[in-house]
VEXVEX-805222 format. One record per residue (C-alpha): residue number from 1; residue in three letters; chain; z, x, y. Coordinates in steps of 0.02 Angstrom, whole numbers, plus 50000, padded with zeros to 5 digits. Layout:
// residues N
NUM | ALA | A | Z | X | Y
...
***
This chain:
// residues 272
1 | MET | A | 51711 | 51149 | 48860
2 | SER | A | 51549 | 51182 | 48912
3 | ALA | A | 51525 | 51164 | 49094
4 | PRO | A | 51394 | 51026 | 49140
5 | PRO | A | 51199 | 51025 | 49159
6 | PRO | A | 51160 | 51045 | 49318
7 | ILE | A | 51094 | 50888 | 49346
8 | ALA | A | 51253 | 50831 | 49297
9 | ARG | A | 51278 | 50933 | 49451
10 | LEU | A | 51222 | 50874 | 49604
11 | ARG | A | 51228 | 50670 | 49656
12 | PRO | A | 51088 | 50613 | 49706
13 | LYS | A | 51106 | 50528 | 49905
14 | LYS | A | 50974 | 50425 | 49974
15 | ALA | A | 50961 | 50488 | 50136
16 | PHE | A | 50891 | 50617 | 50056
17 | GLY | A | 50768 | 50504 | 49953
18 | GLN | A | 50838 | 50605 | 49792
19 | ASN | A | 50752 | 50559 | 49616
20 | PHE | A | 50755 | 50697 | 49514
21 | LEU | A | 50645 | 50705 | 49380
22 | VAL | A | 50714 | 50698 | 49190
23 | ASN | A | 50558 | 50676 | 49076
24 | GLU | A | 50511 | 50828 | 48993
25 | GLY | A | 50348 | 50798 | 48962
26 | ALA | A | 50337 | 50796 | 49119
27 | ILE | A | 50430 | 50940 | 49207
28 | ALA | A | 50314 | 51047 | 49054
29 | THR | A | 50161 | 50948 | 49135
30 | ILE | A | 50220 | 50980 | 49308
31 | VAL | A | 50263 | 51173 | 49286
32 | GLY | A | 50094 | 51230 | 49182
33 | SER | A | 49996 | 51179 | 49311
34 | ALA | A | 50074 | 51238 | 49461
35 | LEU | A | 50079 | 51409 | 49349
36 | GLY | A | 49893 | 51399 | 49295
37 | SER | A | 49850 | 51464 | 49479
38 | GLU | A | 49792 | 51641 | 49527
39 | ALA | A | 49888 | 51616 | 49664
40 | THR | A | 50027 | 51776 | 49691
41 | ARG | A | 50181 | 51669 | 49760
42 | LEU | A | 50242 | 51492 | 49748
43 | LEU | A | 50317 | 51380 | 49868
44 | GLU | A | 50424 | 51200 | 49785
45 | ILE | A | 50484 | 51080 | 49893
46 | GLY | A | 50615 | 50962 | 49850
47 | PRO | A | 50701 | 51074 | 49710
48 | GLY | A | 50874 | 50980 | 49699
49 | PRO | A | 50949 | 51022 | 49537
50 | GLY | A | 50821 | 51149 | 49503
51 | VAL | A | 50733 | 51085 | 49337
52 | LEU | A | 50597 | 51119 | 49395
53 | THR | A | 50643 | 51304 | 49461
54 | GLU | A | 50718 | 51364 | 49312
55 | ARG | A | 50578 | 51337 | 49225
56 | LEU | A | 50471 | 51416 | 49394
57 | LEU | A | 50570 | 51588 | 49392
58 | ALA | A | 50533 | 51589 | 49211
59 | ASP | A | 50350 | 51657 | 49244
60 | GLY | A | 50404 | 51782 | 49352
61 | ARG | A | 50322 | 51766 | 49535
62 | PRO | A | 50422 | 51733 | 49698
63 | LEU | A | 50470 | 51590 | 49748
64 | TRP | A | 50543 | 51517 | 49872
65 | ALA | A | 50632 | 51335 | 49880
66 | VAL | A | 50650 | 51213 | 50045
67 | ASP | A | 50788 | 51104 | 50002
68 | LEU | A | 50868 | 50979 | 50172
69 | ASP | A | 51010 | 50935 | 50047
70 | PRO | A | 51166 | 51069 | 50079
71 | GLU | A | 51245 | 51007 | 49906
72 | ALA | A | 51110 | 51058 | 49816
73 | CYS | A | 51061 | 51218 | 49904
74 | GLU | A | 51222 | 51275 | 49846
75 | LEU | A | 51209 | 51229 | 49680
76 | LEU | A | 51056 | 51333 | 49704
77 | ARG | A | 51106 | 51482 | 49767
78 | LEU | A | 51261 | 51500 | 49606
79 | ARG | A | 51110 | 51446 | 49489
80 | PHE | A | 50995 | 51597 | 49539
81 | ALA | A | 51099 | 51717 | 49630
82 | GLY | A | 51032 | 51851 | 49516
83 | ARG | A | 50836 | 51806 | 49532
84 | ASP | A | 50795 | 51942 | 49640
85 | HIS | A | 50631 | 51829 | 49648
86 | PHE | A | 50701 | 51668 | 49717
87 | HIS | A | 50707 | 51612 | 49893
88 | LEU | A | 50797 | 51466 | 49961
89 | LEU | A | 50757 | 51390 | 50112
90 | GLU | A | 50892 | 51277 | 50187
91 | GLY | A | 50793 | 51157 | 50297
92 | ASP | A | 50658 | 50989 | 50316
93 | ALA | A | 50498 | 51041 | 50238
94 | VAL | A | 50430 | 50941 | 50363
95 | ARG | A | 50463 | 51098 | 50518
96 | ILE | A | 50546 | 51221 | 50432
97 | SER | A | 50450 | 51379 | 50451
98 | LEU | A | 50386 | 51491 | 50280
99 | PRO | A | 50343 | 51665 | 50266
100 | GLU | A | 50151 | 51713 | 50301
101 | GLY | A | 50069 | 51799 | 50188
102 | ASP | A | 49939 | 51778 | 50030
103 | PRO | A | 49912 | 51588 | 49988
104 | TRP | A | 50054 | 51462 | 49886
105 | SER | A | 50048 | 51358 | 49737
106 | VAL | A | 50165 | 51237 | 49764
107 | VAL | A | 50247 | 51113 | 49692
108 | GLY | A | 50367 | 50976 | 49725
109 | ASN | A | 50446 | 50811 | 49664
110 | LEU | A | 50445 | 50768 | 49859
111 | PRO | A | 50565 | 50659 | 49915
112 | TYR | A | 50503 | 50483 | 49929
113 | ASN | A | 50576 | 50470 | 50116
114 | ALA | A | 50470 | 50621 | 50182
115 | ALA | A | 50293 | 50661 | 50043
116 | THR | A | 50187 | 50566 | 50184
117 | PRO | A | 50244 | 50676 | 50341
118 | ILE | A | 50266 | 50839 | 50202
119 | LEU | A | 50082 | 50826 | 50120
120 | ALA | A | 50001 | 50804 | 50305
121 | ARG | A | 50117 | 50968 | 50368
122 | LEU | A | 50028 | 51084 | 50209
123 | LEU | A | 49840 | 50985 | 50255
124 | THR | A | 49810 | 51003 | 50431
125 | GLU | A | 49919 | 51126 | 50514
126 | GLY | A | 49865 | 51309 | 50404
127 | ILE | A | 49980 | 51336 | 50277
128 | ALA | A | 49881 | 51447 | 50131
129 | TRP | A | 49894 | 51344 | 49961
130 | GLU | A | 49778 | 51369 | 49807
131 | ARG | A | 49839 | 51233 | 49715
132 | MET | A | 49984 | 51096 | 49743
133 | VAL | A | 50048 | 50990 | 49618
134 | LEU | A | 50146 | 50846 | 49708
135 | MET | A | 50245 | 50706 | 49671
136 | PHE | A | 50220 | 50554 | 49752
137 | GLN | A | 50280 | 50378 | 49735
138 | LEU | A | 50121 | 50290 | 49628
139 | GLU | A | 50077 | 50168 | 49787
140 | VAL | A | 50044 | 50324 | 49913
141 | ALA | A | 49961 | 50411 | 49755
142 | GLN | A | 49831 | 50267 | 49733
143 | LYS | A | 49812 | 50293 | 49939
144 | LEU | A | 49760 | 50481 | 49899
145 | MET | A | 49638 | 50425 | 49783
146 | GLY | A | 49580 | 50257 | 49855
147 | VAL | A | 49382 | 50217 | 49898
148 | PRO | A | 49293 | 50136 | 50005
149 | GLY | A | 49298 | 49947 | 50003
150 | ILE | A | 49489 | 49952 | 49947
151 | LYS | A | 49642 | 49923 | 49968
152 | ALA | A | 49735 | 50084 | 49961
153 | TYR | A | 49611 | 50160 | 50036
154 | GLY | A | 49626 | 50215 | 50215
155 | PRO | A | 49647 | 50399 | 50339
156 | LEU | A | 49767 | 50467 | 50205
157 | SER | A | 49658 | 50444 | 50093
158 | VAL | A | 49516 | 50495 | 50182
159 | LEU | A | 49611 | 50677 | 50251
160 | ALA | A | 49655 | 50717 | 50076
161 | GLN | A | 49495 | 50710 | 49990
162 | LEU | A | 49378 | 50774 | 50122
163 | CYS | A | 49555 | 50947 | 50121
164 | ALA | A | 49533 | 50942 | 49918
165 | ARG | A | 49515 | 50868 | 49747
166 | LEU | A | 49615 | 50766 | 49674
167 | THR | A | 49669 | 50749 | 49519
168 | ARG | A | 49802 | 50637 | 49444
169 | LEU | A | 49898 | 50725 | 49312
170 | VAL | A | 50048 | 50612 | 49272
171 | LYS | A | 50095 | 50415 | 49284
172 | LEU | A | 50284 | 50397 | 49248
173 | GLY | A | 50384 | 50235 | 49261
174 | PRO | A | 50575 | 50233 | 49330
175 | GLY | A | 50638 | 50291 | 49176
176 | SER | A | 50589 | 50466 | 49238
177 | PHE | A | 50696 | 50484 | 49354
178 | ARG | A | 50907 | 50507 | 49374
179 | PRO | A | 50921 | 50373 | 49491
180 | ALA | A | 50789 | 50272 | 49428
181 | PRO | A | 50689 | 50207 | 49590
182 | LYS | A | 50617 | 50042 | 49600
183 | VAL | A | 50439 | 50076 | 49593
184 | ASP | A | 50299 | 50195 | 49471
185 | SER | A | 50277 | 50363 | 49528
186 | ALA | A | 50138 | 50505 | 49499
187 | ALA | A | 50126 | 50681 | 49512
188 | VAL | A | 49942 | 50738 | 49602
189 | LEU | A | 49838 | 50890 | 49572
190 | PHE | A | 49764 | 50983 | 49752
191 | GLU | A | 49650 | 51120 | 49736
192 | PRO | A | 49553 | 51154 | 49903
193 | ARG | A | 49394 | 51127 | 49956
194 | THR | A | 49278 | 51256 | 49988
195 | ASP | A | 49168 | 51156 | 50126
196 | ALA | A | 49346 | 51070 | 50183
197 | PRO | A | 49346 | 51053 | 50379
198 | THR | A | 49456 | 51164 | 50520
199 | LEU | A | 49609 | 51139 | 50540
200 | ALA | A | 49545 | 51079 | 50739
201 | GLU | A | 49420 | 50954 | 50626
202 | ARG | A | 49569 | 50913 | 50530
203 | ARG | A | 49682 | 50852 | 50685
204 | ALA | A | 49533 | 50770 | 50778
205 | LEU | A | 49484 | 50652 | 50616
206 | LEU | A | 49662 | 50601 | 50603
207 | ILE | A | 49623 | 50531 | 50771
208 | VAL | A | 49483 | 50462 | 50748
209 | LEU | A | 49545 | 50364 | 50601
210 | HIS | A | 49691 | 50315 | 50645
211 | ARG | A | 49602 | 50221 | 50791
212 | SER | A | 49497 | 50149 | 50668
213 | PHE | A | 49590 | 50089 | 50547
214 | GLY | A | 49703 | 49998 | 50669
215 | HIS | A | 49723 | 49859 | 50606
216 | ARG | A | 49616 | 49857 | 50470
217 | ARG | A | 49514 | 49685 | 50481
218 | LYS | A | 49465 | 49720 | 50643
219 | THR | A | 49259 | 49790 | 50662
220 | LEU | A | 49255 | 49970 | 50723
221 | ALA | A | 49220 | 49893 | 50902
222 | ASN | A | 49337 | 49797 | 50887
223 | ASN | A | 49466 | 49955 | 50880
224 | TRP | A | 49411 | 50073 | 50987
225 | GLN | A | 49375 | 49922 | 51147
226 | GLY | A | 49444 | 50012 | 51286
227 | GLY | A | 49379 | 50206 | 51210
228 | LEU | A | 49223 | 50214 | 51144
229 | SER | A | 49063 | 50091 | 51164
230 | ALA | A | 48984 | 50037 | 51005
231 | GLU | A | 48834 | 50108 | 51068
232 | SER | A | 48916 | 50252 | 51067
233 | LEU | A | 49008 | 50234 | 50917
234 | GLY | A | 48840 | 50206 | 50832
235 | SER | A | 48757 | 50374 | 50904
236 | VAL | A | 48886 | 50470 | 50783
237 | GLY | A | 48840 | 50340 | 50642
238 | LEU | A | 48975 | 50247 | 50636
239 | ALA | A | 48902 | 50047 | 50629
240 | PRO | A | 49017 | 49964 | 50778
241 | MET | A | 49029 | 49792 | 50673
242 | LEU | A | 49075 | 49901 | 50519
243 | ARG | A | 49242 | 49893 | 50434
244 | ALA | A | 49332 | 50065 | 50452
245 | GLU | A | 49402 | 50026 | 50256
246 | VAL | A | 49200 | 50046 | 50187
247 | ILE | A | 49164 | 50200 | 50305
248 | ALA | A | 49167 | 50358 | 50156
249 | PRO | A | 49249 | 50500 | 50192
250 | ALA | A | 49107 | 50606 | 50201
251 | ALA | A | 49023 | 50511 | 50350
252 | TRP | A | 49222 | 50512 | 50423
253 | LEU | A | 49203 | 50696 | 50425
254 | THR | A | 48998 | 50692 | 50513
255 | ALA | A | 49054 | 50590 | 50670
256 | THR | A | 49222 | 50661 | 50714
257 | ARG | A | 49083 | 50803 | 50728
258 | GLN | A | 48982 | 50727 | 50841
259 | LEU | A | 49141 | 50647 | 50947
260 | MET | A | 49201 | 50835 | 50942
261 | ASN | A | 49063 | 50896 | 51020
262 | HIS | A | 48991 | 50713 | 51127
263 | HIS | A | 49148 | 50624 | 51166
264 | PRO | A | 49258 | 50770 | 51205
265 | GLU | A | 49365 | 50620 | 51306
266 | VAL | A | 49406 | 50563 | 51148
267 | PHE | A | 49525 | 50665 | 51088
268 | PRO | A | 49693 | 50746 | 51207
269 | SER | A | 49652 | 50869 | 51315
270 | PRO | A | 49601 | 51029 | 51264
271 | CYS | A | 49512 | 50949 | 51117
272 | PRO | A | 49606 | 50989 | 50938
***
């Protein structure tokens, strides 16, 4: 009697936000896109039973896989023990130390309950990447690709679009996963922009954005009350009577740079 497939040997755990990808077409699309990178090493986040891992390892490049689930890590160790280019990091992808070196091609069916903080780390902590192919809930993917004036547009849209060129690769229904989630999902390709803000600018940008979007239906002047005057907002190109949701990413970056130079009191000391 043959052994059950790896995905059947790992029990999905709600606490880890696990929904294992089983759609073969989507698996091929994600792996193909990740391996299309020129990066010399691979980073997989949330490998679970190793469905993507197996195909990524076939390429021959060194692969580091990060997973928080001890049961998944034990299965991965057993499956890939003979692969010298497989390296397992057991821990939380939001904070675990990653090996320094050349840029990564990052790939992952991200756990739904940690997808946003994982992405924020990849965009703001200086982790070098040449390409990222990541799976999100469709609602998060829509936020990433949101444009000014729509409900989905917000701080995550601005940060992601200033750091990368985004392409939605595939949209998937609940039946593409085990167990089936209650929402649709989407895989998004990130390609770094050559004109991306510096790490210090990204951290400052998030402070500005979270203050400005604090109450979406309020004007910038109201959201910044007690922090910056209407005159100061206007001086950096932020019309005080506008709402944050109508201002384009490039304008946010310009304003943040001017605030860093002329209003450092906006930021925690020292200025990010």
